[in-house]
Every structure is written in C-alpha cells, then in structure tokens.
C-alpha positions in Angstrom: 0.1 0.0 0.1 1.6 3.3 -0.7 0.3 6.7 0.8 0.5 9.9 -0.8 1.2 13.1 1.7 1.3 16.8 0.0 2.1 20.0 2.5 2.9 23.5 1.7 0.4 25.0 0.3 -0.8 28.2 1.7 -2.1 31.8 0.6 1.1 33.6 -1.5 0.8 37.2 -3.5 1.6 36.8 -7.4 4.6 36.7 -8.5 5.9 34.4 -5.1 7.4 31.3 -3.9 6.3 28.2 -2.4 7.9 24.8 -2.4 5.0 21.5 -2.2 5.9 18.5 -0.8 5.4 15.2 -0.9 5.8 11.8 0.7 5.5 8.8 -0.2 5.1 5.8 2.5 4.4 1.6 1.7 6.3 0.1 -2.1 7.6 3.1 -3.8 11.1 2.9 -5.6 13.4 5.5 -7.3 12.6 4.4 -10.6 8.2 5.0 -10.1 7.1 8.0 -11.8 5.5 11.3 -9.9 3.9 13.8 -10.6 2.0 16.9 -9.5 -1.4 17.8 -10.5 -3.4 20.4 -9.9 -7.5 20.9 -10.6 -8.5 24.2 -10.3 -12.5 25.4 -9.2 -14.9 24.6 -11.7 -11.9 22.9 -14.1 -10.8 19.6 -14.4 -7.1 17.9 -12.8 -4.7 18.8 -15.3 -0.6 17.8 -15.2 1.2 20.2 -14.1 4.3 18.5 -13.5 6.0 14.3 -13.9 9.5 13.4 -13.1 10.1 9.7 -13.8 13.0 7.3 -13.8 16.8 9.3 -14.0 15.1 12.4 -13.2 13.5 12.7 -16.8 10.9 15.6 -16.2 8.2 17.4 -17.9 5.8 20.1 -17.5 2.6 21.5 -18.5 3.2 24.8 -20.6 1.8 27.1 -18.4 4.3 26.3 -15.7 7.4 25.3 -17.8 10.0 28.4 -16.6 8.3 28.9 -12.9 8.1 25.5 -11.9 11.0 23.1 -11.6 9.7 19.4 -9.9 12.0 17.2 -7.9 13.3 14.7 -5.8 14.9 12.9 -3.1 14.3 9.2 -3.6 16.8 8.4 0.3 13.7 10.5 1.5 10.9 9.1 -0.6 9.7 13.1 -1.2 8.9 15.0 -4.3 8.8 18.6 -4.2 7.6 21.0 -6.7 9.1 24.5 -6.3 7.3 26.9 -7.7 8.1 30.5 -8.8 6.3 33.6 -10.3 3.0 33.0 -9.5 -0.2 33.4 -11.0 -3.6 33.6 -10.0 -4.7 31.7 -12.0 -1.9 28.9 -10.7 -5.1 28.4 -7.4 -6.0 24.9 -7.2 -5.9 22.7 -5.4 -1.8 20.8 -6.1 -2.3 16.9 -6.0 0.6 14.2 -5.9 0.4 11.1 -7.9 2.4 8.0 -8.3 2.3 5.5 -10.9 3.0 2.0 -9.8 1.8 -0.1 -12.5 -0.7 -1.3 -12.4 -2.0 1.9 -10.2 -2.6 5.8 -9.5 -1.9 6.6 -6.6 -3.2 10.3 -4.4 -2.9 12.1 -1.6 -5.5 14.6 -0.9 -4.4 17.2 -2.1 -2.8 21.1 -0.6 -4.7 24.4 -1.3 -2.7 26.6 -3.1 -4.4 30.4 -3.5 -2.3 33.3 -5.5 -3.7 36.8 -4.5 -3.3 39.7 -3.0 
C-alpha cells in the first residue's frame, strides 16, 4: 500500500513562491514516476509536472520556466518549487505516483495566489 501526503500549500501574493512537498510511504521505488496535478474550481484536474526514472521531467506549458519538480529518493519525497506565481495557479495540488498497474493520489494541498 502506498500513501502520499502533501504539504506546503497556502496563500501567496502574485509573483511569490511556494514549495510543495509530497512524502511517500509504502512500496515505492526511485524508478516509479511521480508527479503533481492540480484542479482549479470548476475545472478538470490537469497535469502540472512529472518526474520519471533517471530524473527526466516534463511540465505543462503553463508552468514551464516557473515550476521545478524534483525528488529526494533517500527521503521518498517529491517537491514542486513554484516561482512567479499567478492568480491562475490557484488550485488544489495533488501528488501522484504511478506504480503499475495503479495510480495513487494524495489528498491535496490548496494553493491560493491572491493579493
């Protein structure tokens, strides 16, 4: 069984920064893909960033150049560094792990970007 617990969300002004953390426990390995998704009010959940085996990363066009995903395998933790935040980044951010054949999800952490 895999559990994912997000932290680090909160209220930030436009242009500010936040770092989200996702602590994973259970049968998860360094070669499992992990990522961050987000869901804004009234919208579908969307992929923000993913990190796969070997450290390769992929980002949604809307966050490229502003967000950075990373992982610390020794701590079983994935991070999302978010810079130059915009009001449209406001959403619940979910951590995700793909351990075939299942997808695992955390409960989410709310990020609000507002002045």
